[in-house]
C-alpha positions in Angstrom: 0.1 0.0 0.0 1.3 3.5 -0.9 2.5 5.6 2.2 0.0 8.4 1.3 -2.8 6.6 1.5 -1.7 4.8 4.6 -1.5 8.4 5.8 -5.4 9.0 5.0 -6.6 5.7 6.4 -4.9 5.5 9.5 -7.2 8.3 11.3 -10.3 6.6 10.0 -9.5 3.5 12.0 -10.8 5.4 14.8 -14.7 4.3 14.8 -15.8 7.6 16.1 -13.8 10.2 13.7 -14.8 7.8 11.0 -18.6 8.1 11.8 -18.4 11.7 12.6 -16.9 12.3 9.2 -19.5 10.2 7.3 -22.5 12.0 9.3 -20.7 15.5 8.3 -20.3 14.7 4.9 -24.3 13.6 5.0 -25.5 16.4 6.4 -23.5 18.8 4.2 -24.4 17.2 0.8 -27.1 14.4 0.9 -29.7 15.6 3.6 -32.8 17.3 3.0 -31.5 20.2 4.3 -28.2 20.2 2.6 -26.0 23.3 2.8 -26.9 24.2 -0.9 -30.6 24.4 -0.3 -29.7 26.2 2.9 -27.8 28.9 0.8 -30.6 29.3 -1.6 -33.3 29.8 1.3 -31.0 32.3 2.8 -30.7 34.1 -0.8 -34.6 33.8 -1.1 -35.1 35.3 2.4 -32.7 38.4 1.6 -34.8 39.2 -1.7 -38.1 38.7 0.0 -36.9 41.1 3.0 -35.9 43.7 0.0 -39.1 43.4 -1.8 -40.8 43.7 1.3 -39.2 47.0 2.2 -40.0 48.5 -1.4 -43.8 47.5 -1.1 -43.8 49.3 2.6 -42.2 52.5 1.0 -44.9 52.3 -2.0 -47.6 51.8 0.8 -46.5 54.7 2.7 -46.0 57.1 -0.2 -49.7 56.2 -1.6 -50.9 57.0 1.6 -49.2 60.2 2.0 -50.9 60.9 -1.6 -54.4 59.7 -0.1 -54.0 62.2 2.9 -53.1 65.0 0.7 -56.1 64.3 -1.8 -58.7 63.9 1.0 -57.5 67.3 3.3 -57.1 69.8 0.2 -59.5 70.0 -3.0 -56.8 72.2 -5.2 -54.4 68.8 -4.5 -57.5 66.4 -5.9 -57.4 68.6 -9.0 -53.8 68.9 -9.8 -53.7 64.9 -9.1 -56.6 64.7 -11.6 -55.0 66.5 -14.1 -51.5 65.1 -13.7 -52.4 61.6 -13.0 -55.4 60.9 -15.3 -55.1 63.8 -18.0 -58.6 65.4 -17.0 -59.0 69.0 -18.3 -61.7 71.6 -18.2 -64.1 72.1 -21.3 -62.4 75.3 -22.6 -58.7 73.6 -22.4 -56.5 71.6 -24.8 -54.0 69.4 -23.5 -51.1 68.1 -25.5 -49.2 64.8 -24.1 -45.4 64.7 -24.9 -44.1 60.7 -25.0 -41.0 59.2 -25.5 -40.2 56.2 -28.2 -41.6 53.7 -25.3 -45.1 55.6 -25.3 -43.8 56.8 -21.7 -45.4 60.0 -20.5 -42.8 63.0 -20.4 -44.9 66.0 -19.8 -48.2 67.8 -20.6 -49.0 70.9 -21.9 -52.1 72.6 -21.0 -53.6 75.5 -23.1 -56.7 77.6 -22.2 -59.0 78.3 -25.2 -60.6 81.7 -24.9 
């Protein structure tokens, strides 16, 4: 038997060390909750926490806008004009969009 192989096999003759090593290999690679699955779950948790933070910010922003709309009628008119492009009867609205049909600006002209 080669000398290098003997050096590897000598510690494995200790049954406690061999069982511990076998158990460690089993838990790391073959168990239902192996290391790879655990790392995937940790990444998923971080991604979901980031999404939760984003949606919490969006909810807070929408709540602020709602509060503004309910307290001041001029804000309600401004919101309707900007978001839904509503206009008065004697006005014309020109909508400026980019190549992807994304709203860039609106120009309101009063007709007299």
